[in-house]
C-alpha positions in Angstrom: 0.0 0.0 0.0 1.5 3.3 -1.0 1.5 6.3 1.4 -1.3 8.7 0.9 -0.5 12.4 0.4 -2.4 14.8 2.5 -4.8 17.0 0.7 -4.3 20.5 2.2 -7.1 22.5 0.4 -9.4 23.9 3.0 -12.7 25.7 3.4 -11.2 29.1 3.9 -14.3 30.6 5.4 -14.6 28.0 8.2 -10.9 28.2 9.0 -11.1 32.0 9.2 -14.0 31.8 11.5 -12.2 29.3 13.8 -9.0 31.5 13.8 -11.1 34.5 14.7 -12.6 32.7 17.7 -9.4 31.2 19.1 -7.5 34.5 18.8 -9.7 35.8 21.5 -8.9 33.0 23.9 -6.8 33.8 27.1 -3.2 32.5 26.9 -1.8 30.3 29.8 1.1 32.4 31.0 3.2 31.7 27.9 3.3 28.0 28.6 2.3 25.9 25.6 -0.5 23.4 26.2 0.6 19.9 25.2 -1.8 17.7 23.3 -1.4 14.1 22.2 -3.2 13.3 18.9 -3.5 9.5 18.5 -4.9 7.7 15.5 -5.9 4.1 14.7 -4.1 3.5 11.4 -5.2 -0.1 10.9 -6.8 -1.3 7.7 -10.4 -0.9 8.8 -10.0 2.9 8.7 -8.5 2.9 5.2 -11.8 4.0 3.5 -12.0 7.2 5.5 -8.3 7.9 6.0 -8.0 10.5 3.2 -11.0 12.4 4.6 -9.7 12.3 8.1 -6.3 13.6 7.1 -8.0 16.4 5.2 -10.0 17.5 8.2 -7.0 17.2 10.5 -4.8 19.3 8.2 -7.5 22.0 8.3 -7.5 22.0 12.1 -3.7 22.1 12.4 -3.4 24.8 9.9 -5.3 26.9 12.4 -3.4 25.8 15.6 -0.6 28.2 14.9 -3.0 31.0 15.9 -3.9 29.4 19.2 -0.7 30.8 20.6 0.0 28.0 23.0 -0.3 24.5 21.6 2.3 21.8 21.1 1.1 18.5 19.4 2.5 15.0 19.4 1.3 12.6 16.7 0.8 9.0 17.7 -0.5 6.1 15.7 -0.6 2.3 15.6 -0.9 -0.1 12.7 0.3 -3.4 11.3 2.0 -6.1 13.4 2.6 -4.3 16.7 3.8 -1.1 15.2 3.4 2.0 17.4 4.9 5.4 16.6 5.1 8.6 18.6 6.7 11.8 17.3 8.2 14.7 19.2 6.0 17.5 20.2 5.8 20.1 17.4 4.4 23.6 17.3 4.6 24.4 13.6 1.9 23.3 11.2 4.3 22.4 8.5 6.2 20.0 10.8 3.0 18.2 11.8 1.8 17.9 8.2 5.1 16.5 7.1 4.9 13.9 9.9 1.4 12.9 8.9 2.3 12.7 5.2 4.2 9.5 5.8 1.3 7.6 7.5 -0.8 5.0 5.7 -3.1 2.3 6.9 -1.9 -1.3 7.5 -3.9 -4.3 8.8 -3.4 -5.2 12.4 -5.1 -5.3 15.8 -5.9 -2.3 18.0 -3.3 -1.0 20.4 -5.3 1.5 22.4 -3.6 0.4 25.7 -0.2 1.5 24.2 -1.7 4.9 23.4 -3.0 5.3 27.0 0.2 4.0 28.6 2.3 6.4 26.4 0.1 9.3 27.4 0.6 8.3 31.1 4.3 8.3 30.7 4.4 11.6 28.9 2.2 13.4 31.4 4.2 12.1 34.3 7.2 13.7 32.7 5.4 17.0 31.9 1.7 17.8 32.0 -0.3 16.8 28.9 -3.5 18.9 28.7 -5.5 16.5 26.6 -5.4 13.3 24.5 -7.4 13.0 21.4 -8.0 9.4 20.1 -9.7 8.6 16.8 -10.6 5.0 16.1 -13.4 2.6 15.2 -12.9 -0.7 17.0 -11.4 -2.2 20.2 -9.9 -5.7 20.4 -8.2 -5.4 23.8 -9.1 -6.4 27.4 -11.4 -3.7 28.8 -10.1 -3.8 32.4 -6.6 -2.9 31.4 -7.8 0.1 29.3 -10.0 1.3 32.1 -7.2 1.0 34.7 -4.9 3.2 32.7 -7.7 5.6 31.9 -8.3 6.0 35.6 -4.7 6.7 36.2 -4.9 9.4 33.5 -7.9 10.8 35.4 -5.8 11.1 38.6 -3.1 12.8 36.6 -5.7 15.3 35.2 -5.1 14.2 31.6 -8.5 13.8 30.0 -8.9 11.5 27.0 -11.3 12.5 24.2 -12.5 9.4 22.4 -13.8 10.2 18.9 -15.6 7.1 17.6 -15.9 6.4 13.8 -18.7 4.1 12.9 -21.3 2.3 15.1 -19.6 -0.7 16.7 -21.4 -1.2 19.9 -18.5 -2.8 21.8 -16.1 0.0 20.9 -18.7 2.6 21.9 -19.1 1.1 25.4 -15.3 0.8 25.9 -14.6 4.3 24.5 -17.3 5.8 26.8 -15.7 4.1 29.9 -12.2 5.3 28.9 -13.3 8.9 28.4 -15.4 9.0 31.6 -12.6 7.4 33.8 -10.0 9.8 32.4 -12.2 12.9 32.9 -12.6 13.3 29.2 -15.5 12.9 26.8 -16.9 10.6 24.1 -18.3 11.6 20.7 -19.3 9.6 17.6 -18.9 10.6 14.0 -19.0 9.0 10.6 -17.7 9.6 7.1 -20.9 11.5 6.2 -20.4 14.1 8.9 -16.9 15.6 8.4 -18.0 18.9 9.9 -18.8 17.1 13.2 -15.2 15.8 13.5 -13.8 19.2 12.6 -15.9 20.9 15.3 -15.0 18.3 17.9 -11.2 18.5 17.2 -11.4 22.3 17.3 -13.1 22.1 20.7 -10.3 19.9 22.2 -7.7 22.3 20.7 -9.4 25.1 22.5 -9.5 23.2 25.7 -5.8 22.2 25.6 -4.8 25.8 24.8 -7.2 27.8 27.0 -8.6 25.4 29.6 -12.2 24.7 30.7 -13.4 28.3 30.6 -12.2 28.8 27.1 -13.9 25.6 26.0 -17.2 26.8 27.7 -17.0 30.1 25.8 -16.3 28.3 22.6 -19.1 25.8 23.2 -21.6 28.7 23.7 -21.0 29.7 20.1 -20.6 26.3 18.6 -22.5 23.2 17.4 -24.8 20.9 19.4 -22.1 18.2 19.2 -19.6 20.5 20.9 -22.1 21.4 23.5 -22.7 17.7 24.3 -18.9 17.2 24.5 -18.6 20.1 26.9 -21.4 18.9 29.1 -19.6 15.6 29.7 -16.7 17.5 31.3 -18.8 19.0 34.1 
């Protein structure tokens, strides 16, 4: 399977609106908020990978204007392959890293994502973890245990669920709740939903709960439901 190139064309109006909103957010004393962005890159997500990369590139093109966000890209795929980049704060750096990612068949490795987030936030606080995936093939108790530890460390996990698999939904909801984060579903026919959700987490990681509440008041119903889960 050849690597897919990111498509960086964007809806300029929606990006301009987002930038206008986040420019008004309070900064956190000059300290960059750290966000881990984790992706399931197994074969089941191949059909929507191009679309997802397109939406992600739109969001990250706007993060330069958040004034306080550093992002680490994580993904798993294939036979036990798990990758985590350095934290980057430039859009071009992140897009270059994402350019090399393609989907390969394999089992889910959500526990490695959570354990990695635990390790990172113990070294230096991680404001939020975003996970995008569609299935779960791992022991639930292990995932919930690590999620609870992340909750104690005040590192919420936002589980964005592609598709309608009932088992994954139940697991993702537990992980998000135990970590102090939130769960939200989306599908390939609702790209705007994913864009709004990702923007909301970026706002939270950069400006905190108050900034997210302010953003939610002006945003979609999906973002409002996400925000309500954090209360």
